[in-house]
C-alpha positions in Angstrom: 0.7 -8.3 16.7 0.6 -4.6 17.1 2.5 -3.1 20.0 0.5 -1.6 23.0 1.7 1.9 21.9 0.4 1.3 18.4 -3.0 0.1 19.7 -3.2 3.2 21.9 -2.4 5.4 18.9 -5.2 3.8 16.9 -7.6 4.3 19.8 -6.7 7.9 20.1 -7.2 8.5 16.4 -10.5 6.7 16.4 -11.7 8.8 19.3 -10.8 11.9 17.4 -12.6 10.7 14.3 -15.6 9.8 16.4 -15.8 13.2 18.1 -15.7 14.8 14.6 -18.3 12.9 12.7 -19.5 9.5 13.9 -23.2 10.0 13.5 -23.4 6.8 11.4 -23.6 9.0 8.3 -20.9 10.7 6.2 -22.1 14.1 5.1 -21.7 15.3 1.5 -19.6 18.4 1.0 -19.7 20.2 -2.4 -16.6 22.3 -1.6 -14.1 22.4 -4.5 -11.0 23.4 -2.6 -7.9 21.3 -2.9 -4.9 20.6 -0.7 -4.5 18.5 2.5 -7.0 18.9 5.4 -6.1 19.0 9.1 -4.4 16.0 10.5 -6.9 13.5 11.9 -9.9 15.3 10.3 -12.6 13.3 8.5 -13.1 14.2 4.8 -16.6 14.6 3.5 -18.3 11.8 1.6 -21.7 10.7 0.5 -24.6 10.6 2.9 -24.8 6.9 4.0 -26.9 5.4 6.8 -24.3 2.7 7.7 -26.6 1.1 10.2 -29.0 0.0 7.4 -26.2 -1.9 5.5 -26.9 -5.6 5.8 -24.7 -8.0 3.7 -21.6 -10.1 3.7 -18.8 -8.9 1.5 -15.8 -11.0 0.5 -12.6 -9.5 -0.8 -9.1 -10.7 -1.6 -5.8 -9.3 -2.9 -3.2 -6.9 -1.8 -1.5 -7.8 1.5 0.1 -4.3 1.3 -3.3 -2.7 2.1 -4.5 -5.3 4.5 -3.4 -3.5 7.7 -5.4 -0.4 6.7 -8.4 -2.5 5.6 -8.5 -4.5 8.8 -8.3 -1.4 11.0 -11.0 0.5 9.1 -13.4 -2.4 8.8 -13.1 -3.0 12.6 -14.1 0.6 13.3 -16.8 0.6 10.6 -18.4 -2.4 12.4 -19.3 0.0 15.3 -21.6 2.0 13.0 -22.5 -0.8 10.6 -23.2 -3.8 12.9 -25.1 -5.8 10.2 -22.3 -5.6 7.6 -19.7 -8.3 7.5 -16.5 -7.7 5.5 -14.0 -10.5 5.0 -10.7 -9.6 3.4 -8.4 -12.6 2.8 -5.3 -10.9 1.2 -3.3 -13.4 -1.0 -1.6 -10.9 -3.2 -2.7 -8.4 -5.9 -2.6 -11.0 -8.6 -5.0 -13.2 -6.7 -7.4 -10.4 -6.0 -7.6 -9.4 -9.6 -8.1 -13.0 -10.7 -10.8 -13.6 -8.0 -12.8 -10.5 -9.0 -12.4 -11.5 -12.7 -13.8 -14.9 -11.9 -16.7 -13.5 -9.7 -15.3 -15.2 -6.5 -15.1 -12.0 -4.5 -17.2 -8.8 -4.3 -14.1 -6.5 -4.3 -10.4 -6.8 -4.8 -7.4 -5.0 -3.3 -4.5 -4.3 -5.7 -1.4 -2.2 -5.8 -0.9 -2.9 -9.5 -3.1 -2.2 -12.5 -5.0 -4.8 -14.6 -3.1 -5.6 -17.8 -4.8 -4.5 -21.0 -4.9 -8.1 -22.3 -6.8 -9.1 -19.1 -9.5 -6.5 -19.1 -11.8 -8.4 -21.4 -11.7 -11.4 -19.0 -13.7 -9.4 -16.4 -17.5 -9.7 -16.1 -18.1 -6.1 -17.1 -16.6 -2.6 -16.4 -14.7 -2.2 -13.2 -13.6 0.9 -11.3 -10.4 1.8 -9.4 -10.9 3.4 -6.0 -7.6 4.7 -4.5 -7.6 4.3 -0.7 -4.2 5.0 0.8 -0.5 4.9 0.0 2.6 3.8 1.9 6.3 3.3 1.6 7.8 0.0 0.5 10.8 -0.4 2.9 14.1 -2.1 2.0 14.4 -3.9 5.3 17.6 -5.6 6.5 19.0 -7.8 9.2 22.8 -7.4 9.4 24.7 -7.8 12.7 26.3 -4.6 13.8 24.5 -2.4 11.2 21.7 -0.2 12.5 21.6 2.4 9.7 22.0 2.0 6.0 21.8 4.2 2.9 21.1 2.7 -0.5 20.9 4.1 -4.0 18.6 2.6 -6.6 21.6 1.2 -8.5 22.9 -0.6 -5.4 19.4 -1.9 -4.5 19.0 -3.3 -8.0 22.4 -5.1 -8.0 21.6 -6.6 -4.6 18.3 -8.0 -5.6 19.4 -9.4 -8.9 22.4 -11.0 -7.3 25.2 -8.9 -8.7 26.2 -7.8 -5.2 26.7 -10.8 -2.9 28.6 -9.4 0.2 27.6 -6.7 2.6 31.0 -5.0 2.4 30.8 -4.7 -1.4 32.3 -1.5 -2.8 28.9 -0.2 -4.0 27.3 -0.5 -0.5 30.5 1.1 1.0 30.1 4.0 -1.5 26.6 4.7 -0.2 27.8 4.3 3.4 31.3 5.7 3.7 31.2 5.9 7.5 29.7 2.5 8.2 31.5 -0.6 9.3 30.1 -3.3 7.0 30.7 -7.0 7.6 32.2 -9.5 5.2 28.9 -11.5 5.3 26.8 -13.0 2.6 23.7 -11.1 1.4 20.5 -13.1 1.4 17.8 -11.4 -0.6 14.2 -12.1 0.1 11.3 -11.5 -2.4 7.6 -12.3 -2.6 6.6 -15.8 -3.6 3.1 -14.8 -4.6 2.0 -12.5 -7.5 2.3 -9.1 -5.8 1.6 -5.5 -6.3 4.4 -4.8 -3.9 6.7 -6.6 -6.2 5.2 -4.7 -9.2 5.9 -1.3 -7.6 9.3 -2.3 -6.2 10.5 -3.5 -9.6 8.9 -0.6 -11.5 10.8 1.7 -9.2 14.1 -0.1 -10.0 13.3 -0.1 -13.7 12.8 3.7 -13.6 15.4 4.8 -11.1 18.3 2.2 -11.7 18.0 2.2 -15.5 20.2 -0.3 -17.2 21.5 -1.5 -13.8 18.2 -3.3 -13.3 17.9 -6.3 -15.7 14.9 -8.3 -14.4 12.1 -6.0 -15.8 9.0 -5.3 -13.7 5.7 -6.9 -12.8 3.7 -8.8 -10.2 6.2 -11.6 -10.6 9.8 -11.5 -12.0 12.5 -14.2 -12.5 14.4 -13.7 -9.3 17.9 -15.3 -8.9 17.7 -19.0 -7.9 19.7 -18.4 -4.7 17.3 -15.8 -3.3 14.6 -16.6 -0.7 10.8 -16.1 -1.0 8.0 -15.3 1.5 4.2 -15.2 1.1 2.8 -11.8 1.5 4.5 -8.8 3.0 4.3 -10.5 6.4 6.1 -13.6 5.1 8.9 -11.5 3.7 9.2 -9.6 6.9 9.4 -12.8 8.9 12.1 -14.2 6.6 14.2 -11.1 6.9 13.8 -11.1 10.7 14.8 -14.7 11.1 17.8 -14.7 8.6 21.2 -13.2 9.4 22.3 -11.1 6.4 18.9 -10.8 4.9 17.4 -8.0 3.0 13.8 -7.7 1.6 11.2 -5.3 0.4 8.3 -4.9 2.9 5.5 -2.4 3.4 6.1 0.0 6.3 3.3 -1.4 8.5 4.6 -5.0 8.4 8.2 -3.9 8.7 7.4 -1.9 11.9 5.2 -4.7 13.3 8.1 -7.1 12.9 10.7 -4.7 14.4 12.8 -4.6 11.3 15.5 -2.0 10.4 15.1 -0.3 7.0 17.3 1.6 4.7 17.1 5.3 3.7 16.8 5.3 -0.1 18.3 8.0 -2.4 15.6 9.8 -4.1 15.4 11.7 -7.4 16.7 14.9 -5.7 19.8 13.1 -4.4 18.6 12.9 -0.8 18.7 9.7 1.3 15.1 9.6 2.7 13.8 7.2 5.3 10.5 5.5 4.7 7.8 7.4 6.5 4.2 8.4 6.1 5.2 12.0 5.4 7.7 10.8 2.8 4.9 8.8 1.1 2.6 11.8 1.2 5.2 14.0 -0.4 5.5 11.5 -3.2 1.8 11.2 -3.8 1.2 15.0 -3.7 3.3 15.4 -6.8 1.8 12.5 -8.8 -0.4 13.0 -11.9 -3.8 11.3 -11.6 -5.5 9.8 -14.7 -9.2 10.0 -15.4 -9.6 6.4 -14.0 -8.0 7.5 -10.7 -4.8 5.6 -11.3 -1.4 7.2 -10.7 2.2 6.4 -9.8 4.2 8.1 -7.0 7.3 6.0 -7.8 10.6 7.8 -8.1 8.8 11.1 -7.5 10.5 14.5 -7.6 11.0 16.5 -4.4 13.6 16.5 -1.6 11.1 15.0 0.9 9.6 12.4 -1.4 10.3 8.7 -0.4 11.0 7.2 -3.8 9.5 3.7 -3.3 6.0 4.8 -2.4 3.2 2.4 -3.5 -0.4 3.4 -4.3 -3.2 0.9 -3.7 -6.7 0.6 -4.9 -9.9 -1.4 -4.3 -11.5 -2.4 -7.6 -15.2 -3.2 -7.9 -17.6 -3.8 -10.8 -19.5 -0.7 -11.9 -22.7 -2.8 -12.2 -23.8 -4.4 -9.0 -26.7 -6.8 -9.6 -27.3 -7.7 -6.0 -29.0 -4.7 -4.4 -27.9 -5.4 -0.8 -24.3 -6.2 -1.7 -24.2 -3.3 -4.1 -25.3 -0.8 -1.4 -22.8 -2.4 1.0 -19.9 -2.1 -1.5 -20.7 1.6 -1.9 -21.0 2.1 1.8 -17.7 0.3 2.5 -15.9 2.4 -0.1 -17.5 5.6 1.3 -16.3 4.7 4.8 -12.7 3.9 3.6 -12.6 7.3 1.8 -13.9 9.3 4.8 -13.6 8.0 8.4 -11.0 5.5 7.2 -8.7 8.3 6.0 -8.4 9.6 9.6 -7.2 6.2 10.7 -4.6 5.7 8.0 -1.6 7.4 9.6 -2.1 5.4 12.9 -1.3 2.2 11.0 1.5 3.6 8.8 -0.4 4.6 5.7 -0.7 8.0 4.1 -4.2 9.3 3.6 -5.2 10.5 0.2 -4.6 14.1 -0.8 -7.9 16.0 -0.6 -8.3 16.5 -4.3 -7.9 12.8 -5.0 -10.2 11.8 -2.1 -12.9 14.0 -3.6 -12.5 12.5 -7.0 -12.8 9.0 -5.5 -15.9 9.9 -3.5 -17.5 11.4 -6.7 -16.8 8.2 -8.6 -19.1 6.3 -6.2 -21.9 7.7 -8.4 -20.7 5.4 -11.2 -21.6 2.3 -9.2 -25.0 1.2 -10.4 -27.0 -1.0 -8.0 -29.8 -3.4 -8.9 
């Protein structure tokens, strides 16, 4: 449940977006400038008459992006009343498998499709980046309100090498803190997860040989660690367990009232997980031709190092005309009006250059 203040923030942002451009159509802009736009502004997209979209779209996958999806879809309903969009979550692995099997019309994922799995899909698929956000390292330790953690320390905690909160490695990151002689209870995702993939990829890159569990949607966690389904499940487990620590997206961590650590970035600065920190990480990332990129362990003093990208993936060939037009309309909305809503629910909007590339890629979706 969002707090009243958060609901008010969303309402204010929606009103701002409405005053700028809610004419039920997003206007195409051929400007080639790059860089970020004004806060709360609506980036240009394709011309779409949202009111004419009439279909039911089903999606599954990333729980990391669900907060953004739900907020944007609820607002889109005001201008596309005949469009029904259901997004079930379930984890990035499930979303990719469901799209592969033709169970859903689109999938949310924070991790890329493995090369060996690409041939299993029913044709070419496209990655559409939507937002990014920090993955917090959230904790519940009596008497501890603030915590600094380096990549090496995080790695050793989650693979079970560090078992007590007053361990020397945690003390070294927090020389002025009073840390209890209490057991650490690490919490990870039970489902195949893009959040897990990005969290473990960060540790593999930033902690080096101190991280021994490799990286992926699933890894072999220590037997004495706990598990939760989705980001919300991990957040709840951390909140209800004394001595717990887990990795959770910023939106769910805030909604659950969790405390989260400042993480030492590549520049040697302890940086708290914020939308601005995520934006700084994404701004420095290199984008590939298929619009995939990684902001993990990014350079820059302000970059939050565990920043996750997220995408919606869809088939390039849409055989059902009504659904195909609806898929394009939904993506256009998420890439335009939806971008103005992103910061209100703790996500970073796309940099302008990447947003324009994503809008341009809509032309690759063939309908009918």
